[in-house]
FIKE-609435 format. One record per residue (C-alpha): x, y, z; residue in three letters. Coordinates in pm, whole numbers, padded with zeros to 5 digits, always signed. Layout:
N
XYZALA/...
This chain:
314
-02913-07980+06423MET/-03025-07963+06041ARG/-03323-07735+06120LYS/-03120-07465+06252PRO/-02852-07497+06005LEU/-03110-07456+05739ARG/-03285-07156+05951TRP/-02947-07030+05923THR/-02861-07024+05578MET/-03222-06899+05475THR/-03158-06613+05701ALA/-02813-06513+05520LEU/-03019-06571+05180ALA/-03240-06323+05300LEU/-03022-06084+05440VAL/-02781-06133+05070ALA/-03141-06059+04895ILE/-03231-05721+05148ALA/-02860-05577+05059MET/-02912-05617+04707THR/-03211-05499+04732PHE/-03109-05171+04903ILE/-02802-05140+04685ALA/-03013-05153+04371THR/-03221-04870+04556CYS/-02977-04592+04552TRP/-02767-04431+04311TYR/-02498-04146+04296SER/-02467-03835+04124VAL/-02160-03662+03971ASP/-02102-03282+03962GLU/-02003-03365+03603THR/-02234-03614+03496GLN/-02641-03608+03422PHE/-02807-03896+03568VAL/-03158-03989+03373ILE/-03417-04192+03612VAL/-03605-04412+03398THR/-03890-04619+03473ASP/-03969-04876+03187PHE/-03863-04631+02926GLY/-04065-04332+03063ARG/-03848-04063+03258VAL/-03890-04057+03634ALA/-03631-03806+03745ALA/-03320-03587+03587VAL/-03047-03505+03826HIS/-02735-03281+03752GLY/-02751-02908+03812ASP/-02674-02860+04171GLY/-02828-03253+04236GLY/-02464-03424+04306ALA/-02491-03706+04584GLY/-02659-04000+04656LEU/-03032-04050+04558HIS/-03326-04313+04608PHE/-03472-04533+04368LYS/-03699-04791+04309TRP/-03481-05174+04183PRO/-03668-05175+03880TRP/-03582-04795+03771TRP/-03286-04796+03563SER/-03017-04510+03508THR/-02837-04309+03219VAL/-02546-04115+03294THR/-02430-03855+03065LEU/-02112-03659+03070ASP/-02257-03260+03098ARG/-01884-03142+03043ARG/-01757-02981+02732LEU/-01674-03241+02434HIS/-01442-03161+02137VAL/-01584-03339+01811LEU/-01306-03364+01537ASP/-01481-03429+01228PRO/-01323-03593+00924PRO/-01146-03369+00626ALA/-01389-03345+00355ARG/-01402-03142-00010GLU/-01651-02860-00072VAL/-01738-02623-00372LEU/-01699-02265-00343THR/-01958-02042-00550ALA/-01707-02020-00854ASP/-01685-02403-00848LYS/-01308-02479-00661ARG/-01290-02724-00437ASN/-01145-02677-00067LEU/-01019-02900+00171GLU/-01166-02809+00484VAL/-01150-02975+00852ALA/-01342-02829+01108PRO/-01379-02874+01505TYR/-01694-02858+01734VAL/-01728-02777+02049ALA/-02042-02871+02231TRP/-02187-02988+02548ARG/-02546-03134+02679VAL/-02804-02859+02766ALA/-03096-03062+02826GLU/-03029-03372+02896PRO/-03401-03538+02896GLU/-03435-03423+02555ARG/-03092-03516+02447CYS/-03167-03926+02625TYR/-03492-03878+02405ARG/-03289-03843+02049ALA/-02976-04038+02112LEU/-02983-04275+02391GLY/-02618-04233+02478THR/-02360-03943+02359LEU/-02201-04185+02119GLY/-02467-04102+01892ALA/-02363-03722+01929ALA/-02074-03734+01760GLY/-02222-03829+01340PRO/-02516-03623+01445ARG/-02330-03331+01505LEU/-02065-03456+01230SER/-02343-03423+00936GLU/-02491-03095+01090ARG/-02126-02956+01073VAL/-02069-03057+00741SER/-02370-02972+00541ALA/-02382-02634+00714ALA/-02022-02538+00643LEU/-02044-02666+00274GLY/-02352-02472+00219ALA/-02217-02156+00363ALA/-01856-02172+00150ILE/-02065-02281-00126GLY/-02227-01907-00109ARG/-01857-01741-00151ARG/-01635-01716-00418ASP/-01238-01866-00365LEU/-01109-01509-00386THR/-01274-01487+00018ALA/-01042-01749+00073PHE/-00720-01662-00095ALA/-00695-01340+00006SER/-00322-01215+00196THR/-00497-00966+00389ASP/-00685-01156+00666PRO/-00934-00848+00702THR/-01099-00970+00344LYS/-01102-01375+00432TRP/-01414-01354+00660GLY/-01407-01676+00819LEU/-01512-01509+01178ASP/-01808-01390+00973GLU/-01846-01735+00789LEU/-01812-01983+01115MET/-02044-01774+01313THR/-02290-01846+01039GLU/-02227-02225+01082VAL/-02213-02209+01424ARG/-02567-02031+01448GLU/-02718-02263+01170GLU/-02596-02549+01396VAL/-02673-02469+01745ALA/-03051-02380+01647ALA/-03125-02753+01529GLY/-02900-02910+01753ALA/-03080-02768+02054LEU/-03436-02793+01941ASP/-03388-03143+01810GLU/-03089-03315+02002LEU/-03061-03091+02319GLY/-02682-03010+02279ILE/-02540-02689+02313ALA/-02266-02621+02024VAL/-02025-02363+02175VAL/-01792-02318+01854ASP/-01737-02401+01540VAL/-01359-02376+01441ARG/-01104-02511+01125LEU/-00854-02698+01219ARG/-00728-02679+00898ARG/-00842-02499+00584PHE/-00647-02564+00244GLN/-00680-02587-00140PRO/-00638-02941-00275PRO/-00287-03007-00466LEU/-00525-02974-00812GLU/-00627-02587-00724VAL/-00327-02501-00546ARG/-00177-02310-00831PRO/-00503-02073-00929ALA/-00454-01986-00545VAL/-00138-01901-00583PHE/-00211-01709-00933ASP/-00520-01526-00726LEU/-00267-01442-00440VAL/+00010-01311-00639ARG/-00238-01095-00852SER/-00397-00954-00560GLU/-00025-00849-00408ARG/+00013-00697-00767ARG/-00266-00505-00744GLN/-00177-00389-00358VAL/+00186-00307-00504ALA/+00011-00070-00779ALA/-00194+00115-00539THR/+00051+00154-00317LEU/+00288+00288-00607ARG/-00018+00517-00709ALA/-00057+00657-00395GLU/+00338+00697-00349GLY/+00316+00894-00672GLU/+00029+01068-00597ALA/+00174+01181-00267THR/+00550+01275-00417PHE/+00377+01495-00668GLN/+00157+01672-00414GLU/+00466+01709-00168ILE/+00654+01808-00452THR/+00374+02071-00586SER/+00379+02220-00280GLN/+00764+02270-00225ALA/+00780+02444-00575GLU/+00485+02708-00469ARG/+00649+02769-00186GLU/+00968+02804-00382ARG/+00803+03039-00625ASP/+00618+03250-00320LYS/+00986+03302-00185VAL/+01169+03381-00467LEU/+00872+03628-00540ALA/+00890+03784-00238GLU/+01267+03803-00240ALA/+01261+03935-00613ASP/+01035+04208-00482ALA/+01199+04309-00184GLU/+01503+04325-00393ALA/+01328+04514-00650GLU/+01254+04761-00380ARG/+01591+04776-00215ILE/+01705+04853-00571ARG/+01498+05111-00627GLY/+01578+05291-00314ARG/+01958+05265-00333GLY/+01883+05419-00707GLU/+01691+05684-00580ALA/+01923+05790-00303GLU/+02242+05758-00576ALA/+02041+05987-00802THR/+01924+06256-00523ARG/+02306+06220-00397VAL/+02458+06282-00762LEU/+02179+06592-00836ASN/+02287+06701-00517LYS/+02667+06722-00612ALA/+02602+06857-00950HIS/+02378+07125-00788GLY/+02648+07212-00563ARG/+02966+07277-00873ASP/+02862+07148-01195PRO/+03168+07243-01349ARG/+03377+07010-01060PHE/+03124+06764-01094TYR/+03155+06723-01456GLU/+03523+06742-01417TYR/+03541+06482-01160VAL/+03304+06220-01400ARG/+03607+06290-01648GLN/+03818+06178-01449LEU/+03681+05854-01316GLU/+03589+05772-01697THR/+03964+05770-01736TYR/+04024+05540-01406ARG/+03731+05300-01602ALA/+03924+05285-01954LEU/+04291+05328-01856LEU/+04510+05043-01740ASP/+04835+04917-01839GLU/+04716+04718-02100LYS/+04473+04953-02244THR/+04515+05136-02569THR/+04281+05403-02688ILE/+04245+05572-03000VAL/+04081+05908-02952LEU/+04022+06205-03245SER/+04181+06547-03206ALA/+03852+06698-03050SER/+03769+06431-02831SER/+03696+06597-02497PRO/+03865+06344-02309LEU/+04192+06402-02557LEU/+04201+06764-02473LYS/+04172+06724-02114LEU/+04481+06474-02094LEU/+04664+06752-02350ASN/+04568+07065-02194GLN/+04476+06955-01811GLY/+04217+07100-01637PRO/+04080+07426-01653PRO/+04250+07727-01444GLU/+04041+07748-01188ASP/+04008+07395-01085LEU/+04385+07369-01094LYS/+04491+07243-00742GLY/+04163+07105-00647LEU/+04151+06722-00567GLU/+03830+06568-00579PRO/+03806+06413-00193PRO/+03783+06020-00205THR/+03438+06034-00048SER/+03311+06266-00268ALA/+03436+06087-00587ALA/+03239+05746-00416GLY/+02924+05967-00386ASP/+02912+06070-00745ALA/+02981+05734-00876GLY/+02717+05559-01105PRO/
């Protein structure tokens, strides 16, 4: 009885050893991972791009898993100096992912070491980029003058080149999650903003004044042009009226000079005399003679027609 039991125990042990051996010979690859297979430190295989599923390996081979999804790194805020020696507090964030798993494994071992390495590179590149710019490039109230997009593109390109070549990491983007001056330099920043606003206001006032002057000058030119044309037209109308009046007067005078002179005297009386008028005339005045003696014999009984008197008016 002991011998069959011994054989049974041996068989169970062999089965357990075989199952353990078989279990260590297989590994699975997820779609979100890179799996690096190593043979005593030497990379034997890399799976990830289209290699999801179950794979075989020798039991003495090891596997290292790297997450291939997008990672976001939030380095701590730090102070940097601008070109004009002003402090700025900046806190960036970095979006990155594993691009070359074998190189990443050789450089970092695990992704836990990627954060500090990337943080150092981003901080150095960001400090250098800001150090080449004055504070006015960041304190402007006009977003088009900030140049933050240009600044972050410069930092990303500088960090991405070294991270890919040395760490096997692709830097997708670098942005600022916080950007502000420290408390001790904020008054200087506010002064810069106020100064810029005053300059913008002065520029707008000058442009408005120039536009006002231009519009006023144009309106005055138009007014002078219209008045000149109106005066010229009035002179032409007045000239035609005076010419017509002279023609009518000459025509009336030519038809009967004595009657015309008589009518003109009557019109003179009408213009001079009213209920409140007092006139002192000499005895030889033609006006007094007409009042004393009346019209000449050949003109008595004649009444100047209203139209004739109107036509003969000055």
